[in-house]
C-alpha positions as a Markdown table, in Angstrom:
| # | Residue | x | y | z |
|---|---|---|---|---|
| 1 | Met | 101.7 | 107.8 | 77.9 |
| 2 | Tyr | 102.4 | 104.0 | 78.1 |
| 3 | Phe | 101.2 | 101.9 | 81.1 |
| 4 | Lys | 102.0 | 98.5 | 82.6 |
| 5 | Ser | 100.6 | 96.6 | 85.2 |
| 6 | Leu | 102.7 | 94.5 | 87.6 |
| 7 | Ile | 101.1 | 91.9 | 89.9 |
| 8 | Cys | 103.5 | 90.6 | 92.5 |
| 9 | Thr | 102.9 | 87.5 | 95.0 |
| 10 | Pro | 105.3 | 85.6 | 97.1 |
| 11 | Glu | 106.0 | 82.2 | 96.2 |
| 12 | Asp | 107.1 | 79.9 | 99.0 |
| 13 | Ile | 109.8 | 82.0 | 100.4 |
| 14 | Tyr | 108.0 | 82.8 | 103.6 |
| 15 | Thr | 106.1 | 79.8 | 104.1 |
| 16 | Lys | 109.5 | 78.0 | 104.5 |
| 17 | Met | 110.4 | 80.3 | 107.2 |
| 18 | Asn | 109.1 | 78.8 | 110.5 |
| 19 | Asn | 110.2 | 82.0 | 112.5 |
| 20 | Asn | 107.9 | 85.1 | 112.4 |
| 21 | Lys | 111.0 | 87.3 | 113.2 |
| 22 | Asn | 113.0 | 86.1 | 110.2 |
| 23 | Ile | 109.6 | 86.8 | 108.0 |
| 24 | Ile | 109.3 | 90.2 | 109.2 |
| 25 | Lys | 113.0 | 90.9 | 109.0 |
| 26 | Glu | 113.3 | 89.4 | 105.5 |
| 27 | Tyr | 110.2 | 91.2 | 104.1 |
| 28 | His | 111.1 | 94.5 | 105.4 |
| 29 | Lys | 114.6 | 94.0 | 104.1 |
| 30 | Phe | 113.2 | 93.1 | 100.8 |
| 31 | Thr | 110.5 | 95.8 | 100.5 |
| 32 | Tyr | 112.4 | 98.6 | 101.7 |
| 33 | Asn | 116.2 | 98.1 | 101.8 |
| 34 | Asp | 116.7 | 96.1 | 98.7 |
| 35 | Phe | 114.1 | 97.8 | 96.8 |
| 36 | Asp | 115.6 | 101.4 | 97.6 |
| 37 | Gly | 119.0 | 99.8 | 96.4 |
| 38 | Phe | 117.7 | 98.6 | 93.1 |
| 39 | Val | 116.1 | 101.9 | 91.9 |
| 40 | Glu | 117.1 | 105.5 | 91.9 |
| 41 | Phe | 114.3 | 108.3 | 92.4 |
| 42 | Ser | 114.5 | 112.0 | 91.1 |
| 43 | Pro | 117.0 | 114.0 | 93.3 |
| 44 | Asn | 114.1 | 116.2 | 94.4 |
| 45 | Tyr | 112.1 | 113.3 | 95.7 |
| 46 | Asp | 112.5 | 111.5 | 99.1 |
| 47 | Pro | 109.9 | 108.7 | 99.4 |
| 48 | Leu | 109.8 | 109.2 | 103.3 |
| 49 | Lys | 109.1 | 112.7 | 103.1 |
| 50 | Ser | 106.8 | 113.0 | 100.2 |
| 51 | Asp | 103.4 | 114.3 | 100.3 |
| 52 | Leu | 102.3 | 111.3 | 98.3 |
| 53 | Gly | 103.9 | 108.5 | 100.4 |
| 54 | Pro | 103.8 | 106.2 | 102.4 |
| 55 | Phe | 100.2 | 107.0 | 102.6 |
| 56 | Leu | 98.1 | 104.3 | 104.4 |
| 57 | Ile | 95.1 | 104.2 | 102.3 |
| 58 | Ser | 93.0 | 101.6 | 104.2 |
| 59 | Thr | 92.9 | 99.4 | 107.1 |
| 60 | His | 90.8 | 96.1 | 107.2 |
| 61 | Leu | 90.2 | 96.0 | 103.6 |
| 62 | Phe | 89.4 | 92.2 | 103.8 |
| 63 | Ser | 90.3 | 89.4 | 105.8 |
| 64 | Lys | 92.0 | 86.1 | 105.6 |
| 65 | Lys | 91.3 | 83.2 | 107.6 |
| 66 | Leu | 93.7 | 80.4 | 108.9 |
| 67 | Lys | 92.4 | 77.3 | 110.5 |
| 68 | Ile | 95.2 | 75.9 | 113.0 |
| 69 | Pro | 95.6 | 72.2 | 112.1 |
| 70 | Asn | 94.3 | 69.5 | 114.6 |
| 71 | Asp | 92.5 | 72.4 | 116.3 |
| 72 | Thr | 89.0 | 74.1 | 116.0 |
| 73 | Leu | 90.2 | 77.5 | 116.2 |
| 74 | Ile | 90.1 | 79.8 | 113.2 |
| 75 | Arg | 92.3 | 82.9 | 113.3 |
| 76 | Glu | 91.2 | 85.9 | 111.1 |
| 77 | Tyr | 93.9 | 88.5 | 109.6 |
| 78 | Phe | 93.0 | 91.3 | 108.3 |
| 79 | Val | 94.7 | 93.1 | 104.9 |
| 80 | Gln | 95.7 | 96.6 | 105.0 |
| 81 | Leu | 96.8 | 98.8 | 102.1 |
| 82 | Thr | 99.8 | 101.2 | 102.0 |
| 83 | Ser | 100.7 | 103.1 | 98.7 |
| 84 | Phe | 103.4 | 105.2 | 97.3 |
| 85 | Leu | 102.0 | 107.0 | 94.5 |
| 86 | Arg | 103.8 | 108.2 | 91.4 |
| 87 | Gln | 107.3 | 107.8 | 92.5 |
| 88 | Pro | 109.5 | 109.6 | 90.0 |
| 89 | Ile | 112.3 | 107.0 | 89.1 |
| 90 | Thr | 115.4 | 107.9 | 87.1 |
| 91 | Lys | 117.4 | 104.7 | 87.2 |
| 92 | Ile | 116.7 | 100.9 | 87.7 |
| 93 | Glu | 120.0 | 99.0 | 88.3 |
| 94 | Asp | 122.4 | 100.4 | 85.9 |
| 95 | Lys | 120.0 | 101.6 | 83.4 |
| 96 | Asn | 118.9 | 105.3 | 83.1 |
| 97 | Ile | 115.2 | 105.0 | 82.8 |
| 98 | Glu | 112.5 | 107.5 | 83.5 |
| 99 | Ile | 109.2 | 106.2 | 84.8 |
| 100 | Leu | 106.5 | 107.0 | 87.4 |
| 101 | Ser | 105.8 | 103.9 | 89.5 |
| 102 | Ser | 103.0 | 103.7 | 92.0 |
| 103 | Ser | 103.2 | 100.8 | 94.4 |
| 104 | Tyr | 100.3 | 99.3 | 96.2 |
| 105 | Leu | 101.5 | 97.1 | 99.3 |
| 106 | Phe | 98.7 | 94.8 | 100.7 |
| 107 | Glu | 99.9 | 93.6 | 103.7 |
| 108 | Ile | 98.9 | 92.0 | 107.2 |
| 109 | Pro | 99.5 | 93.9 | 110.5 |
| 110 | Ile | 99.8 | 91.6 | 113.2 |
| 111 | Tyr | 100.6 | 93.0 | 116.8 |
| 112 | Ala | 102.3 | 96.1 | 115.2 |
| 113 | Glu | 104.5 | 94.1 | 112.8 |
| 114 | Ile | 103.9 | 93.8 | 109.0 |
| 115 | Phe | 103.6 | 90.8 | 107.2 |
| 116 | Pro | 103.5 | 90.1 | 103.3 |
| 117 | Asp | 100.3 | 89.5 | 101.1 |
| 118 | Phe | 100.8 | 91.0 | 97.6 |
| 119 | His | 102.0 | 94.1 | 95.8 |
| 120 | Tyr | 100.6 | 95.9 | 92.7 |
| 121 | Met | 102.6 | 98.3 | 90.7 |
| 122 | Phe | 101.3 | 100.6 | 88.2 |
| 123 | Leu | 103.8 | 101.9 | 85.7 |
| 124 | Glu | 103.8 | 105.0 | 83.5 |
| 125 | Ala | 106.2 | 106.2 | 80.9 |
| 126 | Lys | 106.4 | 108.5 | 77.8 |
| 127 | Asn | 108.5 | 105.9 | 76.1 |
| 128 | Lys | 107.4 | 102.6 | 75.2 |
| 129 | Glu | 111.0 | 101.1 | 75.4 |
| 130 | Asn | 111.4 | 102.4 | 78.8 |
| 131 | Ile | 108.2 | 100.9 | 80.2 |
| 132 | Asp | 109.2 | 97.4 | 78.7 |
| 133 | Val | 112.5 | 97.3 | 79.9 |
| 134 | Ala | 111.5 | 98.7 | 83.4 |
| 135 | Ser | 109.0 | 95.8 | 83.6 |
| 136 | Glu | 111.5 | 93.3 | 82.9 |
| 137 | Leu | 113.7 | 94.4 | 85.4 |
| 138 | Phe | 111.4 | 94.4 | 88.2 |
| 139 | Lys | 110.4 | 90.9 | 87.2 |
| 140 | Lys | 113.9 | 89.8 | 87.6 |
| 141 | Phe | 114.3 | 91.6 | 90.8 |
| 142 | Tyr | 111.1 | 90.0 | 92.4 |
| 143 | Glu | 111.8 | 86.5 | 91.2 |
| 144 | Lys | 115.3 | 86.9 | 92.5 |
| 145 | His | 113.9 | 87.5 | 95.9 |
| 146 | Gly | 111.3 | 84.5 | 95.6 |
| 147 | Trp | 108.4 | 86.1 | 94.3 |
| 148 | Asn | 106.3 | 85.7 | 91.2 |
| 149 | Leu | 105.7 | 88.7 | 89.1 |
| 150 | Glu | 103.3 | 88.8 | 86.2 |
| 151 | Ile | 103.3 | 91.6 | 83.5 |
| 152 | Ser | 100.0 | 92.9 | 82.0 |
| 153 | Asp | 98.8 | 95.7 | 79.6 |
| 154 | Asp | 95.7 | 95.8 | 81.5 |
| 155 | Phe | 94.9 | 97.3 | 84.7 |
| 156 | Pro | 91.9 | 97.4 | 87.2 |
| 157 | Thr | 89.2 | 98.7 | 85.3 |
| 158 | Glu | 86.9 | 100.2 | 88.2 |
| 159 | Lys | 87.0 | 104.1 | 88.1 |
| 160 | Pro | 90.0 | 105.2 | 90.3 |
| 161 | Leu | 89.3 | 107.1 | 93.5 |
| 162 | Leu | 90.3 | 110.7 | 93.8 |
| 163 | Ile | 92.1 | 111.1 | 97.3 |
| 164 | Asp | 91.4 | 114.9 | 98.1 |
| 165 | Arg | 94.4 | 116.0 | 100.1 |
| 166 | Ser | 94.9 | 119.8 | 100.9 |
| 167 | Leu | 98.6 | 119.0 | 101.8 |
| 168 | Ile | 99.7 | 117.6 | 98.6 |
| 169 | Lys | 101.7 | 120.2 | 96.8 |
| 170 | Arg | 102.8 | 118.1 | 93.8 |
| 171 | Phe | 99.1 | 117.4 | 92.8 |
| 172 | Pro | 97.1 | 120.2 | 94.8 |
| 173 | Thr | 93.8 | 119.3 | 93.1 |
| 174 | Gly | 94.1 | 115.5 | 94.3 |
| 175 | Val | 95.6 | 112.3 | 92.9 |
| 176 | Tyr | 93.8 | 109.3 | 91.6 |
| 177 | Ile | 94.4 | 106.0 | 92.7 |
| 178 | Phe | 92.9 | 102.5 | 92.0 |
| 179 | Asn | 90.0 | 101.3 | 94.1 |
| 180 | Pro | 91.7 | 98.6 | 96.4 |
| 181 | Ser | 88.7 | 96.0 | 95.8 |
| 182 | Ser | 89.4 | 96.2 | 92.0 |
| 183 | Ile | 93.2 | 95.8 | 92.4 |
| 184 | Val | 92.4 | 92.4 | 94.4 |
| 185 | Glu | 89.9 | 91.2 | 91.8 |
| 186 | Phe | 92.4 | 92.1 | 89.1 |
| 187 | Ala | 95.4 | 90.3 | 90.8 |
| 188 | Lys | 93.3 | 87.2 | 91.2 |
| 189 | Lys | 93.2 | 86.8 | 87.3 |
| 190 | Phe | 96.9 | 86.4 | 87.7 |
| 191 | Gly | 96.9 | 83.9 | 90.5 |
| 192 | Tyr | 96.7 | 85.8 | 93.6 |
| 193 | Asn | 94.9 | 83.8 | 96.3 |
| 194 | Asp | 92.8 | 86.1 | 98.4 |
| 195 | Lys | 91.8 | 83.1 | 100.9 |
| 196 | Glu | 95.3 | 81.9 | 102.1 |
| 197 | Leu | 98.2 | 83.3 | 103.9 |
| 198 | Tyr | 101.5 | 83.6 | 101.9 |
| 199 | Phe | 103.6 | 83.1 | 105.3 |
């Protein structure tokens, strides 16, 4: 098997938007509508019905603080993590490519709405060409939508966590995920800012 890590952080696309409704709308469109139109999954897989996703792994992983200009108020925003684990992708854009993709979406919930922080993707493939081509296609896709994406052959080194869920049919013995804190530390090596907001 071949593996790749993709570390995805927004540039200034959301900070340019002064309207929270526009941020929420654009982020949701990008993360779900645009992404689902960019890839095709195995015919037997439905990401919204699968036992492996969406899976809210944890809430309040860590916090980011924002000091309001000309004010003494400091607001604290908590970061949560939702994951789609081992999604079987069969096509990216117009290319037939078979890979497994695990997406870790680090996001900031505010009053039941979701704001962007950063994404980490872990790709698996039996074919080296497939994983190299897939990585570059994802990079173009993210950068087209105003994000930065770094590709690495390394990955979070802390021992993965075993999620024991009796309802998982595809992986009845459980499924391994990376420790959220190790993903954050890994992403910081590629420019992720764990102190400041991206919107």
